[in-house]
BALOBA-1460 file (C-alpha; in Angstrom, 3 decimals):
// residues 46
<rec num="1" residu="x" x="0.000" y="0.000" z="0.000"/>
<rec num="2" residu="x" x="2.841" y="2.369" z="0.822"/>
<rec num="3" residu="x" x="4.278" y="1.888" z="-2.663"/>
<rec num="4" residu="x" x="0.867" y="2.589" z="-4.198"/>
<rec num="5" residu="x" x="0.834" y="5.992" z="-2.489"/>
<rec num="6" residu="x" x="4.179" y="6.816" z="-4.077"/>
<rec num="7" residu="x" x="3.482" y="5.478" z="-7.560"/>
<rec num="8" residu="x" x="-0.277" y="5.904" z="-8.100"/>
<rec num="9" residu="x" x="-1.529" y="9.498" z="-8.248"/>
<rec num="10" residu="x" x="-5.151" y="8.367" z="-7.854"/>
<rec num="11" residu="x" x="-4.386" y="6.781" z="-4.454"/>
<rec num="12" residu="x" x="-2.616" y="9.941" z="-3.234"/>
<rec num="13" residu="x" x="-5.530" y="12.071" z="-4.393"/>
<rec num="14" residu="x" x="-8.013" y="9.773" z="-2.618"/>
<rec num="15" residu="x" x="-5.964" y="9.939" z="0.588"/>
<rec num="16" residu="x" x="-5.579" y="13.715" z="0.282"/>
<rec num="17" residu="x" x="-1.775" y="13.542" z="0.061"/>
<rec num="18" residu="x" x="0.667" y="15.363" z="-2.188"/>
<rec num="19" residu="x" x="3.728" y="13.653" z="-3.686"/>
<rec num="20" residu="x" x="6.123" y="16.347" z="-2.469"/>
<rec num="21" residu="x" x="5.099" y="15.864" z="1.136"/>
<rec num="22" residu="x" x="7.690" y="14.247" z="3.364"/>
<rec num="23" residu="x" x="5.098" y="12.652" z="5.608"/>
<rec num="24" residu="x" x="3.492" y="10.009" z="3.427"/>
<rec num="25" residu="x" x="2.506" y="7.185" z="5.789"/>
<rec num="26" residu="x" x="4.753" y="4.150" z="5.877"/>
<rec num="27" residu="x" x="3.519" y="0.577" z="5.724"/>
<rec num="28" residu="x" x="3.430" y="0.076" z="9.501"/>
<rec num="29" residu="x" x="1.290" y="3.204" z="9.971"/>
<rec num="30" residu="x" x="-1.161" y="2.023" z="7.327"/>
<rec num="31" residu="x" x="-1.297" y="-1.427" z="8.936"/>
<rec num="32" residu="x" x="-1.947" y="-0.016" z="12.433"/>
<rec num="33" residu="x" x="-4.774" y="2.116" z="11.018"/>
<rec num="34" residu="x" x="-6.253" y="-0.919" z="9.285"/>
<rec num="35" residu="x" x="-6.190" y="-2.907" z="12.520"/>
<rec num="36" residu="x" x="-7.965" y="-0.070" z="14.332"/>
<rec num="37" residu="x" x="-10.691" y="-0.069" z="11.686"/>
<rec num="38" residu="x" x="-11.068" y="-3.841" z="11.873"/>
<rec num="39" residu="x" x="-11.375" y="-3.747" z="15.676"/>
<rec num="40" residu="x" x="-14.293" y="-1.291" z="15.618"/>
<rec num="41" residu="x" x="-17.722" y="-2.422" z="14.498"/>
<rec num="42" residu="x" x="-19.210" y="-0.374" z="11.670"/>
<rec num="43" residu="x" x="-21.516" y="2.400" z="12.804"/>
<rec num="44" residu="x" x="-25.188" y="2.112" z="12.015"/>
<rec num="45" residu="x" x="-27.366" y="5.028" z="10.925"/>
<rec num="46" residu="x" x="-29.982" y="6.179" z="13.434"/>
């Protein structure tokens, strides 16, 4: 996924990131975020 952010402009645009930025997330950051999402149940509309 980290490589996709560097090489695929569409992924950077979706994530709201610019190529010149020094703080593109690394693979471990993306993985920790994914685990947080998986641990939380999806919200339901009221």
